[in-house]
Rosetta silent file (secondary structure, phi, psi, omega in degrees, C-alpha in Angstrom):
SEQUENCE: NFYGSEKWFEYMEIEKIPVKCGVLTEDQLFDMISDHNELLGVLLDLTSKMYKNF
SCORE:     score description
SCORE:     0.000 S_00000001
   1 L     0.000  115.566 -175.903  -42.926  -95.120   13.981 S_00000001
   2 L   -72.539  -46.260 -177.401  -46.017  -97.190   13.238 S_00000001
   3 L   -66.672  126.567 -179.058  -47.336  -97.613   16.782 S_00000001
   4 L    90.053   -5.157  179.371  -49.303  -94.542   17.774 S_00000001
   5 L   -78.704  167.597  178.858  -49.439  -93.233   14.215 S_00000001
   6 H   -60.175  -38.642 -179.533  -52.658  -92.232   12.490 S_00000001
   7 H   -63.821  -40.505  179.242  -52.501  -95.395   10.372 S_00000001
   8 H   -61.999  -46.834  179.261  -52.233  -97.573   13.497 S_00000001
   9 H   -63.925  -36.413  178.020  -55.290  -95.923   15.055 S_00000001
  10 H   -62.354  -46.489  178.341  -57.137  -96.280   11.755 S_00000001
  11 H   -62.537  -39.215 -178.850  -56.427 -100.025   11.645 S_00000001
  12 H   -68.635  -35.375 -179.635  -57.457 -100.443   15.262 S_00000001
  13 H   -69.873  -39.730 -178.014  -60.743  -98.588   14.713 S_00000001
  14 H   -93.328    0.810  176.253  -61.790 -100.644   11.689 S_00000001
  15 L    54.480   46.210  174.683  -60.370 -103.839   13.197 S_00000001
  16 L   -71.975  -22.960 -179.469  -58.397 -104.893   10.139 S_00000001
  17 L  -101.891  101.257 -175.074  -56.036 -106.672   12.480 S_00000001
  18 L   -79.993   18.706 -177.711  -58.078 -109.522   14.030 S_00000001
  19 L  -108.961  138.050  174.914  -55.315 -110.341   16.507 S_00000001
  20 L   -67.145  114.669 -176.148  -55.218 -109.128   20.081 S_00000001
  21 L  -120.386   15.015  179.162  -52.199 -106.875   19.952 S_00000001
  22 L   -68.590  -22.240 -178.936  -52.557 -104.937   23.173 S_00000001
  23 L   -85.277  -11.743 -179.598  -49.830 -107.011   24.819 S_00000001
  24 L   -87.464  123.987  177.481  -47.273 -106.179   22.151 S_00000001
  25 L  -130.277  161.090  178.195  -45.224 -103.122   22.940 S_00000001
  26 H   -66.128  -32.493 -179.702  -42.116 -101.627   21.482 S_00000001
  27 H   -63.672  -43.476  179.664  -40.350 -102.094   24.831 S_00000001
  28 H   -64.968  -40.023  178.010  -40.886 -105.850   24.811 S_00000001
  29 H   -64.496  -44.077  178.353  -39.668 -106.072   21.232 S_00000001
  30 H   -60.990  -43.831  179.111  -36.601 -103.974   22.064 S_00000001
  31 H   -61.767  -41.720 -179.930  -35.863 -106.167   25.099 S_00000001
  32 H   -64.348  -43.734  179.685  -36.176 -109.325   23.004 S_00000001
  33 H   -65.236  -40.155  178.171  -33.834 -107.971   20.317 S_00000001
  34 H   -63.194  -44.544  178.147  -31.347 -106.843   22.980 S_00000001
  35 H   -62.195  -40.917  179.263  -31.416 -110.268   24.633 S_00000001
  36 H   -62.173  -45.266 -179.633  -30.957 -111.922   21.239 S_00000001
  37 H   -65.077  -38.869  178.006  -27.969 -109.724   20.420 S_00000001
  38 H   -64.283  -44.264  178.215  -26.404 -110.394   23.822 S_00000001
  39 H   -62.829  -41.171  178.352  -26.845 -114.151   23.373 S_00000001
  40 H   -60.129  -41.989  177.710  -25.379 -113.941   19.880 S_00000001
  41 H   -62.351  -42.535  178.589  -22.304 -112.182   21.278 S_00000001
  42 H   -62.736  -43.947 -179.443  -21.856 -114.864   23.943 S_00000001
  43 H   -66.193  -37.286  177.283  -22.169 -117.621   21.352 S_00000001
  44 H   -65.601  -41.154  176.278  -19.659 -115.938   19.039 S_00000001
  45 H   -62.188  -43.906  179.877  -17.162 -115.649   21.905 S_00000001
  46 H   -63.132  -42.038  178.886  -17.703 -119.293   22.794 S_00000001
  47 H   -61.272  -43.079  178.992  -17.257 -120.355   19.169 S_00000001
  48 H   -61.360  -44.540  179.175  -13.993 -118.437   18.959 S_00000001
  49 H   -64.318  -37.878 -179.857  -12.683 -120.099   22.134 S_00000001
  50 H   -64.405  -42.766 -179.491  -13.718 -123.536   20.859 S_00000001
  51 H   -70.028  -33.731  178.477  -11.809 -123.092   17.593 S_00000001
  52 H   -66.879  -33.271 -177.395   -8.710 -121.775   19.376 S_00000001
  53 L   -93.801    3.013 -176.606   -8.635 -124.851   21.610 S_00000001
  54 L   -82.663    0.000    0.000   -9.416 -127.361   18.857 S_00000001
């Protein structure tokens, strides 16, 4: 796990990452991936129904 590791704190202290990254959290990333996977499942179901009715 990179976030919270010694390497992460080291990068934050020496400011090697010039991007504001305080708003990025693992929870938001997990939520985005979960939403993406759910949408993908819906689209796959829809595609299957479209081909069956074609």
